[in-house]
N, C-alpha and C positions, 0 to 999 in steps of 0.2 A: 461853751463854744457855740457860736451861732453858725447857721448855714445860710449863706447869702445867695440870693438869686435876683438877677435884674430882668424884669419883665419887658424892658425895652430893647433887649438884645445887646446891651453894652457890656464890655468886659472882655471881648475877644475870644471867649470860649476856651481859653487855655487853662488846663488843670495844673494845680500845684501838687497833685498827687505824686508821691514817690513810692513805687512798688518795692517790696522786699528784694534785695539783691540776689543774683544767682549764686548758688552754692549751698552749703549745708548750714542749717540753723536749728537751734533748740527752740521749740515752740510749745505753747499751752493752748488747748482748746478753750475758747472763751464764749463762743456763741454757737448754738445749734437751733436752727429754725425749721419747723415742719412746713414744707411747701405744699403738702397734700398731693392730690392726684394731678399730674401735669401731662398735657398732650405733647407727644414727641412725633417727629416725622424723620424717618431714616430710609433712604433709597426709595422714596415715594410711598412708603408704608406708614400709616398713622397708627399710633398706639398711645395708651395712657399708662403712665408709670408714677409710682409714689416716690417723691423726692424730698431730700433735706438739703439745707444750706448750712455749711459749717465755716467758722472763722477761727483762725489761730493767731495769737500774738507772739512776737519774737522780742525777748528782752535785750538781745544783742544788737539790734538796730532800732534807732529811735528817730522820730521826726519832731521838730519844734512846733507846738501848737499853743498860741497865745503865751509864748515865753516859757512853756513847760515841755520837757522831753517826754514824749509818749511813745510806747512801743509801736512798731510797724505791724501791719496785719497782712495775712494772706487767706483767701477764702476759696471754697470749692462747692459746687453743686454735685450731689451724689444721688444716684438711684438707690432706693432701698431694695436691695436684692441680695440673696445669699448664694447666687451663682458663683462658681469657682473663679470666673474672670472679673467679677464685680469688685469695685474699689472699696466699698463700705466694709466688708468682712476683713480686708487687709488693714484698713484704718483702725478698726476695733481691736484687732490683735496687736497692733503697734501700741495702742493706748492702754490696753489691758491685756498684757501677755498671759497666755494660758486660758483665756476666756473661751467658754463654749456654752452651748444651749441658748436659752433666752437671755437677751441683754436689754436693759432699759437704756435707750440711747441717751437719755438725760444724764445718766451716770458718767458719760464720757466728758462732760464739761468739767474743766479744771485739770484734766489729765494732760501729761506732757509726753513729747516724743521728739525725734529728730526728723527734719524735713529736708529734702533735696529740692531746691527751687530752680526752675528753668524758665524759658520764655516761650510764649505762643508765637505764631507767625506774625501777629499784630504787636508784639512787644510786651504783652501783659505777663505778669508773674504767674507761674503755673506750678502746682505741686507735682513733681515727678515721682518721688518716692517718700513714703512716711514709714519710719521704723522706730522700734522701741529705743528709748534712751535710758541707759543703765542708771544714771543718777537722777532720774525723773523726780523722785521724792523730794530732792533738794529744791528744785524749781517750784514744785507745787506749794511749798511753804513760803516762797517769796511773794510779797504783795507788790504788784506793779500798779502804780497809780500815776 
């Protein structure tokens, strides 16, 4: 699959990207990127926070790419924090139920869960809730290509 870009500004700028639909989906974590220390600004206060970027694929919704059905994706940027209101610990517990103590975040890749998808004010797909999927082992054995 190639990634096309027109340097002369031709092509209208319209994206063919189709986000994951709203609702509940079974997903598998397929990508975890360490973004390192990132600057944040909230209510005029600047801080630095360690962040990761994660991507889930959904086998129940696909998009045709070069004649081949490929799973749709949904991604999120998370702050690496163990605070009780932080999303990352909730995501870890959904992907590895009963987990506690030190976790190698790389071990999350390939794990499955259920995700509830909504929309941002701009219409982009957004993870609302991630929870454990009881039959996760079955999906982890599937090979999506």
